[in-house]
C-alpha positions in Angstrom: 3.1 168.0 -65.7 4.6 167.0 -69.0 6.1 163.5 -69.2 8.7 164.1 -71.9 11.8 166.2 -72.3 10.1 169.0 -74.3 9.4 170.8 -70.9 11.7 171.1 -67.9 10.7 169.1 -64.9 10.5 165.6 -63.6 9.9 162.6 -65.8 8.2 159.3 -64.9 9.0 156.1 -66.7 6.6 155.0 -69.5 5.6 151.6 -70.5 5.7 148.5 -68.4 7.4 148.5 -65.0 9.1 145.6 -63.3 7.1 143.7 -60.7 6.9 145.6 -57.4 5.1 145.4 -54.1 2.3 142.7 -54.1 3.3 141.4 -57.6 6.8 140.8 -56.5 5.7 139.2 -53.3 3.5 136.9 -55.4 6.5 135.7 -57.5 8.3 134.6 -54.3 5.2 133.0 -52.8 4.8 130.9 -56.0 8.5 130.0 -55.9 8.3 128.7 -52.3 5.0 126.8 -53.1 6.6 125.2 -56.1 9.8 124.2 -54.3 8.1 122.8 -51.2 4.7 121.5 -52.3 3.1 123.4 -49.4 -0.5 124.6 -50.3 -0.6 128.2 -51.6 -2.6 129.3 -48.6 0.2 128.1 -46.3 2.9 130.2 -48.0 1.9 133.7 -46.9 3.3 137.2 -47.4 5.3 138.2 -44.3 3.5 141.5 -43.9 -0.2 141.9 -44.7 -2.6 144.8 -44.1 -4.9 142.5 -42.1 -2.8 140.1 -40.0 -4.3 136.6 -40.3 -4.5 134.2 -37.4 -1.3 132.2 -37.1 -1.8 128.5 -38.0 -1.8 125.9 -35.3 1.7 124.8 -34.2 1.1 121.4 -35.8 0.6 123.0 -39.2 3.5 123.4 -41.7 3.6 126.9 -43.2 5.9 129.6 -44.4 6.0 133.4 -44.2 7.9 135.1 -47.2 9.0 138.7 -47.6 11.7 140.9 -49.0 13.8 142.2 -46.1 16.5 144.1 -48.1 17.2 145.6 -51.5 20.8 146.4 -52.6 21.3 148.3 -55.8 24.4 148.8 -58.0 26.3 152.1 -57.5 25.3 153.5 -60.9 22.6 152.8 -63.4 23.3 152.5 -67.1 21.5 155.0 -69.4 21.3 154.7 -73.1 19.5 156.9 -75.7 17.4 155.2 -78.4 16.9 157.7 -81.3 14.1 155.6 -82.9 10.8 157.4 -83.3 10.8 160.5 -81.2 13.5 159.1 -79.0 13.7 157.5 -75.5 16.3 156.9 -72.8 16.5 153.5 -71.2 17.8 153.2 -67.7 19.1 149.8 -66.5 19.9 149.0 -63.0 20.6 145.7 -61.1 19.4 145.0 -57.6 19.9 142.1 -55.1 16.8 141.3 -53.2 17.1 139.5 -49.8 14.0 137.3 -49.4 13.4 135.9 -45.9 11.5 132.6 -45.8 10.4 131.6 -42.3 9.2 128.0 -42.0 7.0 126.9 -39.2 5.5 123.5 -38.1 6.7 120.0 -37.3 8.4 119.7 -40.7 9.8 123.2 -40.8 13.4 122.2 -41.1 12.6 119.8 -43.9 10.8 122.5 -45.9 13.7 125.0 -45.4 16.2 122.4 -46.6 14.0 121.5 -49.5 13.8 125.1 -50.5 17.6 125.6 -50.1 18.4 122.6 -52.3 15.6 123.2 -54.8 16.9 126.7 -55.6 20.1 125.1 -57.1 18.1 123.0 -59.6 18.4 124.8 -62.9 14.8 124.1 -63.9 13.5 125.6 -60.6 15.8 128.6 -60.9 14.7 129.2 -64.5 11.2 130.1 -63.3 12.7 133.5 -62.3 14.0 134.1 -65.9 10.8 135.7 -67.2 11.1 138.4 -64.5 14.8 139.0 -65.3 15.8 137.5 -62.0 18.3 134.8 -61.0 19.8 133.2 -57.9 22.8 134.8 -56.3 23.0 132.6 -53.2 21.0 130.8 -50.6 22.0 131.5 -47.0 22.4 129.2 -44.0 19.3 127.8 -42.3 18.9 129.5 -39.0 17.0 128.1 -36.0 14.7 130.8 -34.7 12.0 129.3 -32.5 9.2 131.7 -31.2 7.7 131.6 -27.8 3.9 132.1 -28.2 1.5 131.7 -25.3 4.1 129.9 -23.2 4.7 127.4 -26.0 7.8 127.2 -28.3 6.9 127.2 -32.0 9.4 125.6 -34.4 10.8 128.1 -36.9 13.7 127.9 -39.3 14.7 131.0 -41.4 16.3 130.9 -44.8 17.5 133.9 -46.8 17.5 133.8 -50.6 19.5 136.4 -52.4 18.1 137.1 -55.9 19.5 139.5 -58.5 17.1 141.3 -60.8 17.5 143.6 -63.7 15.4 146.7 -63.7 14.7 148.5 -67.0 12.8 151.7 -67.2 12.1 153.9 -70.2 11.8 157.7 -70.2 10.6 160.0 -72.9 13.9 161.8 -73.5 13.3 163.0 -77.1 16.0 163.1 -79.8 17.2 166.6 -80.6 16.4 167.0 -84.4 17.8 170.5 -84.9 19.2 173.4 -83.0 20.0 177.0 -83.8 22.7 179.0 -81.9 25.1 181.8 -82.2 28.8 181.5 -81.4 30.5 184.8 -80.5 34.0 185.8 -79.9 35.7 189.2 -79.5 36.3 189.4 -83.2 33.5 187.5 -84.9 29.8 186.3 -84.5 28.7 183.2 -86.5 25.3 181.6 -86.6 25.3 177.8 -86.1 22.7 175.3 -87.2 22.7 171.6 -86.3 20.4 169.1 -88.0 20.1 165.4 -87.6 
């Protein structure tokens, strides 16, 4: 399958892609570690291929995961004629990141994350990934009953906007030859860049 516009068919983006999947999860894991001071091993991806044992109820920890992705209605596409030519597609998304805090200081860590997200220096750690804070939701009490014991849990949603840029090999048309016909006349047409 060709990956440029010289042949009809599907095109995949070329070059670097925005962080996705485990790489994106890692960004939010590091964010929560930085805002709370919890050890990295105690801020876990919400969904894992192998489910680890849940920490003891007396342990403070957090599960982090993206629970929703909203995208803008239309992406912006711009042709860049440099070199052979490419098209850049730009889209914006809003990610909903659910942080569930567990343990005896769960509410404290949830509140610390909420307030820390509004500190410009903390929020700036998202800049290299072309992301920024939209809003922080309310802290929601969500205790879990596990083995006839209530486990303290507080949920906090972060809404993060991110810019997605993808490049496709849509080549610049350098010349074209065609014929224009009418009932009375036929004229050749040549177009050159």
